[in-house]
C-alpha positions as CSV (number, residue, x, y, z in Angstrom):
1,M,-22.2,3.2,-11.1
2,R,-23.8,1.8,-14.2
3,K,-20.4,1.7,-16.0
4,I,-18.8,-0.2,-13.1
5,T,-21.6,-2.8,-13.1
6,T,-21.3,-3.3,-16.8
7,V,-17.5,-3.8,-16.7
8,R,-17.8,-6.2,-13.8
9,R,-20.3,-8.4,-15.7
10,L,-18.1,-8.4,-18.8
11,V,-15.0,-9.4,-16.9
12,L,-16.6,-12.2,-15.1
13,T,-18.4,-13.5,-18.2
14,A,-15.0,-13.6,-20.0
15,L,-13.2,-15.3,-17.2
16,S,-15.8,-17.6,-15.8
17,G,-18.0,-18.4,-18.8
18,S,-21.7,-18.3,-19.2
19,L,-22.3,-20.4,-16.1
20,F,-21.7,-17.3,-14.1
21,V,-25.0,-15.9,-15.2
22,N,-26.9,-18.6,-13.3
23,A,-24.6,-18.2,-10.2
24,G,-25.1,-14.4,-10.3
25,A,-28.7,-14.7,-9.3
26,A,-27.6,-14.6,-5.7
27,R,-26.8,-11.2,-4.2
28,A,-23.1,-10.5,-4.3
29,E,-21.0,-9.1,-1.5
30,T,-18.7,-6.4,-2.7
31,T,-15.7,-4.5,-1.4
32,N,-14.3,-1.2,-2.8
33,V,-11.0,0.4,-1.8
34,L,-9.1,3.4,-3.3
35,D,-6.0,4.6,-1.5
36,L,-4.4,7.9,-2.6
37,S,-0.9,8.6,-1.3
38,A,1.7,11.4,-1.5
39,G,5.1,11.4,0.0
40,L,8.8,12.6,0.1
41,G,11.9,10.5,0.2
42,F,15.3,9.7,-1.2
43,S,17.1,6.9,-3.0
44,T,20.9,6.3,-3.3
45,N,20.7,4.4,-6.6
46,P,17.2,4.5,-8.1
47,N,18.1,2.7,-11.4
48,T,20.7,0.3,-9.8
49,G,23.3,1.5,-12.4
50,N,27.0,1.4,-12.1
51,N,27.4,5.2,-12.4
52,S,24.0,6.2,-11.0
53,S,23.8,9.0,-8.4
54,G,21.3,9.4,-5.5
55,S,18.4,11.8,-5.4
56,G,15.6,13.1,-3.2
57,F,12.1,12.7,-4.7
58,G,8.4,13.5,-4.5
59,R,6.0,10.6,-5.0
60,I,2.3,10.1,-5.6
61,S,0.5,6.8,-6.0
62,A,-2.9,5.3,-6.1
63,Y,-4.1,1.7,-5.3
64,G,-7.6,0.5,-5.9
65,T,-9.5,-2.8,-5.8
66,H,-13.1,-3.9,-6.4
67,S,-14.0,-7.4,-5.3
68,W,-17.2,-9.4,-5.1
69,R,-18.4,-12.8,-4.2
70,N,-21.5,-14.9,-4.2
71,E,-22.3,-18.6,-3.5
72,R,-20.3,-19.8,-6.6
73,T,-18.0,-17.0,-7.7
74,T,-15.3,-14.8,-6.2
75,A,-13.6,-12.2,-8.4
76,S,-11.6,-8.9,-8.2
77,I,-10.0,-6.2,-10.3
78,H,-7.1,-4.3,-8.8
79,G,-4.6,-1.6,-9.9
80,F,-1.5,0.3,-8.6
81,V,0.2,3.3,-10.3
82,E,3.0,5.4,-9.0
83,N,4.9,8.4,-10.3
84,T,8.2,9.6,-8.7
85,L,9.7,12.9,-9.6
86,Y,13.5,12.8,-8.7
87,W,15.1,16.1,-7.9
88,N,18.3,15.0,-9.7
89,N,17.6,15.7,-13.4
90,H,19.6,12.6,-14.3
91,H,16.6,10.4,-13.2
92,G,13.7,12.8,-14.1
93,S,10.1,11.5,-13.7
94,Q,9.5,7.7,-13.6
95,S,6.3,5.8,-13.5
96,I,5.5,2.1,-12.6
97,F,2.2,0.3,-12.5
98,T,0.5,-3.1,-12.1
99,V,-3.1,-3.9,-12.9
100,G,-5.0,-7.2,-13.0
101,A,-8.2,-9.2,-12.6
102,N,-8.8,-12.7,-11.1
103,T,-11.7,-15.0,-10.5
104,A,-12.6,-18.4,-9.1
105,F,-15.8,-20.1,-10.1
106,T,-17.4,-23.3,-8.8
107,A,-19.0,-24.8,-11.9
108,S,-20.3,-28.0,-10.1
109,P,-19.6,-29.9,-6.9
110,T,-16.6,-31.5,-8.6
111,V,-15.3,-28.8,-10.9
112,S,-13.7,-25.4,-10.0
113,L,-12.4,-23.0,-12.6
114,Y,-9.8,-20.2,-12.1
115,G,-8.3,-17.4,-14.1
116,N,-6.3,-14.3,-13.9
117,L,-5.0,-11.5,-16.2
118,D,-2.1,-9.2,-15.3
119,F,-0.2,-6.3,-16.8
120,F,2.7,-4.4,-15.3
121,G,5.2,-1.8,-16.2
122,D,8.5,-1.6,-14.3
123,I,11.8,0.2,-14.4
124,A,15.0,-1.1,-12.7
125,G,13.1,-3.7,-10.7
126,Q,11.4,-1.0,-8.5
127,L,8.0,-2.8,-8.3
128,S,9.7,-5.6,-6.3
129,N,10.7,-3.0,-3.7
130,R,7.2,-1.6,-3.0
131,L,4.5,-2.3,-0.4
132,I,1.8,-1.9,-3.0
133,S,-1.2,-1.9,-0.6
134,V,-2.0,-1.7,3.1
135,P,-4.6,-4.2,4.0
136,S,-7.0,-3.7,6.9
137,G,-6.2,-7.2,8.2
138,P,-3.9,-10.1,7.6
139,P,-4.0,-11.1,3.9
140,V,-5.1,-14.7,3.3
141,T,-4.4,-16.7,0.1
142,D,-6.7,-19.4,-1.2
143,P,-4.9,-22.8,-0.6
144,N,-7.2,-24.5,-3.0
145,N,-6.4,-22.3,-6.0
146,P,-3.9,-24.2,-8.2
147,L,-2.7,-21.1,-10.0
148,P,0.5,-19.4,-8.7
149,P,0.2,-15.7,-8.0
150,P,1.3,-13.4,-10.7
151,S,5.0,-12.4,-10.4
152,T,6.5,-8.9,-10.7
153,A,10.0,-10.4,-10.6
154,P,12.2,-8.4,-12.9
155,D,14.4,-9.8,-15.6
156,I,18.0,-8.7,-15.0
157,F,18.0,-7.2,-18.4
158,G,15.0,-5.1,-17.3
159,F,17.3,-3.0,-15.1
160,R,18.6,-1.3,-18.3
161,G,15.2,0.2,-19.2
162,H,11.5,0.0,-18.8
163,Q,10.1,-3.5,-18.8
164,Y,6.5,-4.4,-19.5
165,R,4.8,-7.8,-19.1
166,L,1.3,-8.9,-20.0
167,S,0.3,-12.4,-18.8
168,G,-2.8,-14.5,-18.4
169,Q,-3.5,-18.0,-17.2
170,G,-6.5,-20.3,-16.5
171,G,-7.0,-23.5,-14.7
172,A,-9.4,-26.2,-13.6
173,S,-9.5,-28.4,-10.5
174,I,-11.5,-31.6,-11.1
175,R,-12.4,-33.9,-8.3
176,S,-12.1,-37.3,-10.0
177,S,-13.1,-39.3,-6.9
178,E,-13.7,-38.9,-3.2
179,L,-10.0,-38.7,-2.5
180,S,-8.4,-37.6,-5.7
181,T,-8.2,-34.4,-7.8
182,I,-6.9,-33.5,-11.3
183,T,-5.6,-30.0,-12.0
184,L,-5.0,-28.4,-15.4
185,T,-3.4,-25.0,-16.0
186,A,-2.4,-23.1,-19.1
187,G,-1.2,-19.6,-19.8
188,A,0.9,-17.2,-21.8
189,G,2.8,-14.0,-21.4
190,H,4.7,-11.5,-23.4
191,T,7.6,-9.3,-22.2
192,W,9.0,-6.3,-23.9
193,Y,11.4,-3.4,-23.3
194,T,11.8,0.2,-24.3
195,G,14.8,1.0,-26.4
196,N,15.5,-2.6,-27.6
197,P,12.7,-4.4,-29.4
198,H,15.1,-7.3,-30.1
199,A,14.9,-8.2,-26.4
200,D,11.2,-9.1,-26.5
201,Y,10.1,-12.6,-25.9
202,T,6.9,-14.7,-25.4
203,T,6.3,-17.5,-22.9
204,Y,3.8,-20.3,-23.0
205,H,3.2,-22.6,-20.1
206,G,1.0,-25.4,-18.9
207,S,0.7,-28.2,-16.3
208,V,-1.1,-31.4,-15.6
209,G,-1.3,-32.7,-12.1
210,Y,-2.9,-35.5,-10.0
211,S,-3.3,-35.4,-6.3
212,R,-4.5,-38.0,-3.9
213,Q,-5.6,-37.4,-0.3
214,I,-3.7,-39.7,2.0
215,S,-5.0,-38.3,5.3
216,E,-7.4,-35.7,6.5
217,R,-4.8,-33.0,6.2
218,T,-2.4,-34.2,3.5
219,S,-2.4,-34.9,-0.2
220,I,0.4,-36.0,-2.6
221,G,0.8,-36.6,-6.3
222,P,2.7,-36.0,-9.5
223,T,2.6,-32.9,-11.7
224,V,4.3,-32.2,-15.1
225,Y,5.1,-28.5,-16.0
226,L,5.8,-27.4,-19.5
227,V,7.3,-24.0,-20.5
228,Y,8.2,-22.7,-24.0
229,Q,10.0,-19.4,-24.4
230,D,10.1,-17.9,-27.9
231,F,12.8,-15.2,-28.4
232,Q,13.5,-12.8,-31.2
233,G,15.7,-14.1,-34.0
234,G,14.4,-17.7,-33.9
235,D,16.0,-18.7,-30.6
236,A,13.8,-20.7,-28.2
237,T,13.9,-22.6,-24.9
238,T,11.8,-25.6,-23.9
239,I,11.5,-26.7,-20.3
240,I,10.0,-29.9,-19.0
241,N,9.6,-30.4,-15.2
242,P,8.0,-33.5,-13.8
243,A,7.7,-33.3,-10.0
244,L,6.2,-35.0,-7.0
245,S,4.2,-32.6,-4.9
246,A,2.7,-32.6,-1.5
247,N,0.3,-30.3,0.4
248,T,-0.5,-30.4,4.1
249,R,-2.3,-28.4,6.8
250,L,0.0,-28.5,9.8
251,S,-2.7,-26.8,12.0
252,D,-5.8,-24.8,11.6
253,T,-3.7,-21.7,10.8
254,V,-0.6,-23.2,9.1
255,T,-0.3,-24.7,5.7
256,A,2.8,-26.1,3.9
257,S,3.6,-27.5,0.4
258,G,6.6,-28.9,-1.4
259,A,7.8,-30.6,-4.5
260,V,10.9,-32.3,-5.8
261,G,11.6,-33.3,-9.4
262,V,13.8,-33.0,-12.4
263,I,14.0,-30.0,-14.8
264,V,15.1,-30.5,-18.4
265,V,16.1,-27.4,-20.4
266,N,16.6,-27.6,-24.1
267,Q,17.9,-24.4,-25.9
268,D,18.0,-23.5,-29.5
269,F,20.5,-20.6,-29.4
270,A,22.2,-19.0,-32.4
271,G,21.6,-22.1,-34.5
272,H,23.1,-24.4,-31.9
273,N,21.1,-26.8,-29.7
274,D,22.0,-28.1,-26.3
275,S,20.3,-29.5,-23.2
276,S,20.8,-29.6,-19.5
277,V,19.3,-31.5,-16.6
278,S,19.1,-30.4,-13.0
279,P,17.1,-31.1,-9.8
280,S,14.0,-29.1,-9.2
281,F,12.5,-28.2,-5.9
282,S,10.0,-25.9,-4.2
283,A,8.7,-25.4,-0.7
284,S,6.4,-23.0,1.0
285,I,4.8,-22.4,4.4
286,C,2.2,-19.9,5.5
287,G,0.7,-19.1,8.8
288,H,-2.4,-16.9,9.3
289,G,-3.6,-15.5,12.6
290,V,-6.2,-13.0,13.8
291,L,-3.6,-10.2,13.9
292,S,-0.7,-11.4,11.7
293,S,0.3,-13.5,8.8
294,I,3.7,-14.8,7.4
295,C,4.5,-16.7,4.2
296,A,7.8,-18.0,3.0
297,H,8.6,-19.6,-0.3
298,V,11.6,-21.0,-2.2
299,A,11.7,-22.6,-5.7
300,H,14.0,-23.8,-8.4
301,D,11.6,-25.1,-11.0
302,A,9.8,-24.5,-14.3
303,Q,7.4,-22.0,-12.7
304,S,10.3,-19.8,-11.9
305,A,11.9,-20.1,-15.3
306,I,12.5,-16.6,-16.9
307,N,14.5,-15.0,-19.6
308,D,17.9,-13.6,-18.9
309,R,19.0,-11.3,-21.7
310,V,22.8,-11.0,-21.6
311,L,25.9,-11.0,-23.7
312,N,25.0,-8.1,-26.0
313,S,21.3,-9.0,-26.1
314,T,21.7,-12.6,-27.2
315,S,18.8,-14.9,-26.5
316,R,19.2,-17.2,-23.6
317,G,16.9,-19.2,-21.4
318,A,17.5,-19.2,-17.7
319,V,16.1,-21.1,-14.7
320,T,16.0,-19.1,-11.5
321,T,16.2,-20.0,-7.9
322,T,13.8,-17.6,-6.0
323,A,13.1,-17.1,-2.3
324,D,10.6,-14.7,-0.8
325,L,9.1,-13.9,2.6
326,S,6.1,-11.6,3.4
327,Y,5.0,-10.6,6.9
328,Y,2.1,-8.6,8.2
329,R,1.3,-7.6,11.8
330,Q,-1.5,-5.5,13.2
331,L,0.2,-3.6,16.0
332,S,-2.8,-1.7,17.3
333,A,-6.3,-0.7,16.2
334,S,-4.8,1.8,13.9
335,G,-1.2,0.7,13.3
336,T,0.2,-2.0,11.0
337,L,3.7,-3.3,10.1
338,Q,4.6,-5.0,6.8
339,A,7.8,-6.5,5.5
340,T,8.9,-8.3,2.4
341,L,12.1,-10.0,1.4
342,Y,12.9,-11.2,-2.1
343,A,15.9,-12.7,-3.8
344,T,16.4,-14.4,-7.2
345,H,19.4,-16.1,-8.7
346,Y,19.6,-16.4,-12.5
347,S,21.8,-19.1,-14.0
348,S,22.2,-20.0,-17.7
349,S,24.7,-22.1,-19.5
350,S,25.6,-23.0,-23.1
351,S,28.2,-25.3,-24.6
352,L,28.3,-22.9,-27.5
353,L,29.6,-20.1,-25.3
354,N,31.5,-22.5,-23.0
355,Q,30.6,-20.5,-19.9
356,D,28.0,-20.2,-17.2
357,L,26.2,-16.8,-16.8
358,K,25.0,-15.9,-13.4
359,S,23.4,-12.9,-11.7
360,T,21.6,-12.3,-8.4
361,Y,19.1,-9.7,-7.3
362,A,18.0,-9.1,-3.7
363,S,15.3,-6.7,-2.3
364,A,13.9,-6.0,1.1
365,V,11.3,-3.4,2.2
366,L,9.8,-2.6,5.6
367,G,6.8,-0.3,6.2
368,Y,4.8,1.1,9.2
369,D,1.4,2.6,8.6
370,R,-0.9,4.3,11.2
371,G,-4.3,6.0,11.1
372,I,-4.4,9.6,12.2
373,G,-8.0,10.3,11.3
374,H,-11.1,8.6,10.1
375,R,-9.8,8.0,6.6
376,L,-6.3,9.6,6.8
377,F,-3.2,7.6,7.5
378,A,0.5,8.4,7.7
379,G,3.4,6.0,7.2
380,I,7.1,5.4,6.4
381,T,8.8,2.8,4.3
382,G,12.4,1.8,3.9
383,G,14.0,-0.4,1.4
384,V,17.3,-1.8,0.1
385,R,18.1,-3.4,-3.3
386,K,21.3,-5.0,-4.6
387,V,22.4,-6.5,-7.9
388,F,25.3,-9.0,-8.2
389,Q,26.5,-9.7,-11.7
390,T,29.4,-10.5,-13.9
391,G,31.8,-7.6,-13.8
392,P,31.5,-4.5,-11.5
393,D,28.4,-4.8,-9.3
394,P,26.2,-1.7,-9.1
395,S,26.1,0.2,-5.8
396,V,23.4,-0.8,-3.3
397,D,20.2,1.2,-3.3
398,F,19.0,2.5,0.0
399,N,15.6,4.2,-0.1
400,A,13.0,5.6,2.2
401,N,9.7,7.4,1.9
402,I,7.3,9.2,4.3
403,Y,3.8,9.6,3.1
404,L,0.2,10.5,3.8
405,R,-2.5,8.2,2.6
406,Y,-6.3,8.8,2.2
407,R,-8.7,5.9,1.8
408,I,-11.9,6.1,-0.2
409,G,-14.4,3.3,0.1
410,D,-14.5,0.5,2.6
411,L,-12.3,0.8,5.7
412,K,-12.6,-2.9,6.7
């Protein structure tokens, strides 16, 4: 218990600064959850390869979170790890994981600070085809947090091996007047792969935004996003994305946001420099009820920019169009239903190569979970994944898993 308390204070001091010490005088409310799961299932194409075969498997996983809040600070640490043993020796044993920490701190009546740190390890995009946790109620996101949630979106190149990504970002929301707010964000991330160190790259990003409240429910204003991707071998991509953004609360339970702008991509590739300009857009809508929640999002902008490593590992920058939907429903006192849909389209062009490079990945997963005891639960998940690419497309992956889950810690 003493070790947990020490780690908690160190994490919050690093993310929120010394001001947290004063805020910590108030008694914090804490939540602790640890889910241990074991299951059996099958997958028709686990690694989404052209010549991959299907296999049954045994799977164990663990998900844990520790969160706390007081009058000025909310923070949490969380982690998920999974190991799957495929009965087909061609696939063997495979592990994926994601861990992270985040915090929000009210420094003063006009200044709020945010931060998060995340690390994940993936293979063949499997993290995007998982229901990582089973919440006890509809998940709710903080509409006032200017930081986008961390992404586990796979690079298409990542399907050829293990992919790891370490990222962190911080931000500030400054109320400059009674009706206006300034937001600042900055962050960096590094992605690397097993078996090919030449595919590694580092991304730096930041944004400056201004928002003015034009009604009780709606605000609007400009934002400029900057992204710099540094690839191996001296190649680089710079992305500038000015956009006009709007946020509104359609009702007490429904929020929506959107943005339109221009995205300018400049690439230094193999000693050649070229630029492209295209429209940018994003839109999202979320509804939260007592028993259910649903969120949908689509984007083609700097925040969805990602590397696409193709053409024998040459370095290319790519802007993606992404769409996702998440749904949660509490069916009964002990039964829940979850679903996620995700799709991303990668597009990269270069006058040096005189061709456009495109690829698309789609994933969907549906899960049902039901309590069968005080802390024991049983469930089933089913998923489907598909890659569309230049040349032969890999076979679709159909997968399913039945499991038992035991919860340690808080049930609500």
